[in-house]
C-alpha positions in Angstrom: -6.9 -0.7 -0.1 -6.4 2.0 -3.4 -7.9 5.4 -2.7 -8.3 4.6 1.1 -6.7 7.7 1.9 -3.2 6.4 3.1 -1.0 9.5 2.1 -3.2 11.6 4.0 -3.0 9.3 7.1 0.7 9.2 6.5 1.4 12.9 6.4 -1.0 13.8 9.5 1.1 10.8 11.4 4.1 12.5 10.6 3.1 15.8 11.6 1.9 14.7 14.7 4.4 12.2 15.7 7.3 14.1 14.1 8.3 11.2 11.8 9.6 11.2 8.5 7.3 10.2 5.5 8.2 7.9 2.8 5.2 8.2 0.1 4.2 5.5 -2.6 6.4 7.1 -5.9 2.6 6.4 -8.0 2.8 9.7 -10.2 6.1 8.8 -11.3 5.0 5.3 -12.3 6.2 4.4 -16.0 3.7 1.3 -15.9 0.6 2.2 -14.0 -1.1 4.5 -16.4 -0.6 1.7 -19.2 -1.7 -0.9 -17.0 -5.1 0.9 -16.2 -5.7 2.2 -19.7 -4.5 -0.6 -22.1 -7.0 -3.1 -23.4 -7.0 -6.7 -22.5 -4.8 -7.6 -25.6 -2.4 -5.0 -25.1 -2.1 -5.9 -21.4 -1.5 -9.6 -22.3 1.0 -8.7 -25.0 2.8 -5.9 -23.2 2.9 -7.8 -19.6 1.7 -4.8 -18.0 0.8 -6.8 -14.7 3.9 -8.2 -14.7 6.0 -5.3 -15.5 3.8 -3.2 -12.9 4.4 -5.5 -10.0 8.3 -5.3 -10.7 8.3 -1.7 -10.7 6.2 -1.5 -7.5 8.4 -3.8 -6.0 12.0 -2.2 -6.9 10.2 1.3 -5.7 9.1 -0.3 -2.4 12.7 -1.7 -1.5 14.2 1.8 -2.5 11.9 3.5 -0.3 12.9 1.0 2.7 16.4 1.8 1.9 15.8 5.7 1.9 13.4 5.1 4.9 16.2 3.4 7.1 19.0 5.8 5.6 17.2 9.0 6.7 14.7 8.4 9.3 15.9 5.3 11.0 13.0 3.8 13.3 11.0 7.2 13.1 9.7 7.0 9.8 6.1 6.5 8.2 5.6 4.9 4.9 2.2 5.0 3.2 2.6 1.8 1.4 4.4 -1.6 2.9 6.4 -4.2 0.6 4.4 -6.7 2.3 1.7 -5.7 0.4 3.2 -6.3 -2.8 2.7 -10.0 -2.8 -1.1 -9.5 -2.8 -1.5 -7.1 -5.4 0.7 -9.8 -7.5 -1.3 -12.7 -6.3 -4.6 -10.9 -7.4 -3.4 -10.1 -10.5 -2.1 -13.6 -10.7 -5.9 -14.8 -10.1 -7.2 -12.8 -12.7 -4.9 -14.1 -15.2 -2.8 -11.0 -15.8 0.3 -12.6 -14.3 1.2 -16.0 -15.7 2.6 -18.8 -13.3 5.8 -18.3 -14.4 5.8 -14.5 -13.9 4.2 -15.4 -10.5 7.0 -17.7 -9.5 9.7 -15.1 -10.7 8.1 -12.7 -9.0 7.5 -14.2 -5.7 11.5 -15.6 -5.7 12.7 -11.9 -6.4 10.4 -10.6 -3.6 11.9 -13.5 -1.1 15.4 -12.6 -1.9 14.7 -8.8 -1.2 12.8 -10.0 2.2 15.8 -11.8 3.4 17.6 -8.8 2.7 15.6 -6.8 4.7 15.8 -9.3 7.2 19.5 -8.8 7.8 18.8 -4.9 8.9 18.9 -4.5 12.4 15.4 -2.9 12.6 13.8 -5.3 9.8 9.9 -5.0 10.7 7.4 -2.1 11.1 6.4 -1.0 14.6 2.9 -0.9 13.5 0.8 -1.7 10.4 -2.2 1.0 10.2 -5.0 -0.3 7.8 -7.5 1.5 6.6 -10.5 -0.1 5.9 -14.0 1.1 4.1 -16.8 0.2 2.3 -16.7 -0.2 -1.3 -18.9 2.6 -2.1 -16.5 4.8 -0.1 -13.4 3.6 -1.8 -14.5 4.3 -5.3 -15.8 8.1 -4.3 -12.2 8.4 -2.7 -10.8 7.2 -6.2 -13.0 9.6 -8.0 -12.3 12.4 -5.7 -8.6 12.3 -6.1 -9.1 12.6 -9.8 -6.1 10.5 -11.6 -7.5 10.4 -15.1 -6.2 6.8 -15.7 -7.9 5.2 -12.7 -11.4 6.8 -13.6 -12.7 4.1 -16.5 -16.1 2.2 -15.5 -14.3 -0.9 -16.7 -11.7 -0.7 -13.7 -14.7 -1.1 -11.1 -14.5 -5.4 -11.1 -10.7 -4.7 -10.8 -11.4 -2.6 -7.8 -13.9 -4.9 -6.2 -11.7 -7.9 -6.8 -8.8 -6.1 -4.5 -11.2 -4.9 -1.9 -12.9 -8.4 -1.3 -9.7 -9.9 -0.3 -8.0 -6.9 1.8 -9.2 -8.0 5.2 -8.3 -11.5 4.9 -4.8 -10.5 3.6 -4.5 -8.6 6.8 -6.0 -11.1 9.0 -4.3 -14.5 7.9 -1.5 -13.2 5.9 0.1 -10.3 7.4 2.0 -11.2 10.6 5.2 -9.2 11.4 3.7 -6.3 13.4 0.5 -5.2 15.6 -2.2 -4.2 13.5 -4.7 -1.5 13.9 -7.5 -0.8 11.7 -9.4 2.6 11.1 -12.7 2.7 9.3 -12.3 5.4 6.8 -16.1 6.4 6.9 -15.9 7.2 10.9 -12.5 8.8 11.1 -12.1 12.7 9.0 -8.7 13.7 10.1 -8.6 16.8 8.1 -12.3 18.2 9.0 -12.6 16.4 12.2 -10.4 17.4 15.2 -11.9 14.6 17.4 -11.4 12.1 15.1 -7.7 13.3 14.2 -7.0 13.4 18.0 -8.5 10.0 18.7 -6.6 8.6 15.5 -3.2 9.8 16.9 -3.8 8.7 20.5 -4.6 5.1 19.1 -1.6 5.2 17.2 0.7 6.4 20.1 -0.4 3.6 22.6 1.2 1.2 20.3 4.4 2.9 19.2 7.2 1.8 21.4 8.0 5.1 24.0 11.6 5.2 23.0 10.7 6.7 19.3 9.3 9.8 21.0 
């Protein structure tokens, strides 16, 4: 979920396991600030939800290629290409992405996933799902301080994403094992015991040959 602490967790895992970390390129996005700050009329006219999902999908595919080229299987990615469909699906439900746009997006995603499937190591060894109550998510979004994320008008959008994430993980994601962590219970920066427990849970699932 947005604001759950994926980048922090990825950096902790990368440092502890000695893996390369590939981060989501949010700060370089050309569309994300426009998506968050434009009026409903501007969003509809400029098709920002559709453009944003295309931009993210392109960046995600490039990140997979970078990860495989530079790190092989010893890589932690802070966002998965498998989640992109969920964000597009929510924006389609909300009317920001039309039926035609969603079909075009889905066809492009399927083509990309077929290309990924041809790569020898084509799926994650492990999916780490960070979950938390909605108030905690809002607090985390506020704390990181991206100005374009702070409008009160975005709260309903964040809630829509948050409400369906558990269902997506349980019923849609199926390419690897999943372990869940409650972000209100694990403070990886300030609590050494939480950090150690988190790392050990991950180590117990990741294939031994990667260490």
